[in-house]
C-alpha positions in Angstrom: 153.3 26.3 80.7 150.8 27.0 77.8 147.2 26.5 78.6 144.6 25.8 75.9 140.9 26.1 76.5 138.7 23.0 76.3 136.8 24.7 73.4 139.9 24.5 71.2 140.4 20.8 72.0 136.7 20.1 71.4 136.8 22.0 68.0 139.7 19.8 66.9 137.8 16.6 68.0 134.6 17.8 66.4 136.3 18.4 63.0 138.2 15.0 63.3 141.6 16.6 62.9 144.7 14.7 63.9 147.7 16.4 65.3 150.8 15.5 63.3 154.5 16.1 63.5 156.9 17.2 60.8 160.4 17.4 62.0 160.4 19.4 65.2 157.1 21.1 64.4 153.5 19.9 65.3 150.7 20.9 63.0 147.0 20.5 62.3 145.3 21.2 58.9 141.6 21.3 58.0 141.3 21.2 54.3 143.1 19.6 51.3 146.3 21.7 51.6 148.0 24.5 53.5 147.1 27.2 50.9 143.4 26.4 50.9 142.9 25.0 54.4 143.1 26.3 58.0 146.3 25.4 59.7 148.0 25.6 63.1 151.7 25.1 63.8 153.7 25.0 67.0 156.7 23.6 68.8 154.3 21.5 70.9 151.0 19.9 70.3 149.3 22.4 72.6 150.8 25.3 70.7 149.6 23.8 67.4 146.1 23.4 68.7 146.0 27.0 70.0 147.3 28.3 66.7 144.7 26.3 64.8 141.9 27.6 67.0 143.0 31.2 66.5 143.3 30.7 62.7 139.9 28.9 62.5 138.0 31.8 64.1 140.0 34.6 62.5 140.2 33.5 58.9 137.3 33.8 56.5 136.5 30.2 55.5 135.0 29.7 52.1 132.8 26.6 52.1 131.9 25.0 48.9 128.5 26.0 47.6 125.8 23.4 47.5 123.3 23.2 44.6 
């Protein structure tokens, strides 16, 4: 059984991200598309949340500059 920490679940809730299903894969995306955003995919919702959390903290996220 895969365990995800509460911080990962809280991160997803804080960002307002919905877990979605495409075929037999579950995914989360933060951003306008897969190429520019942060994504997590998995065979289960829990795997997708864990993959998203890892990607979120490991990737360099470029935020738009504000004037």
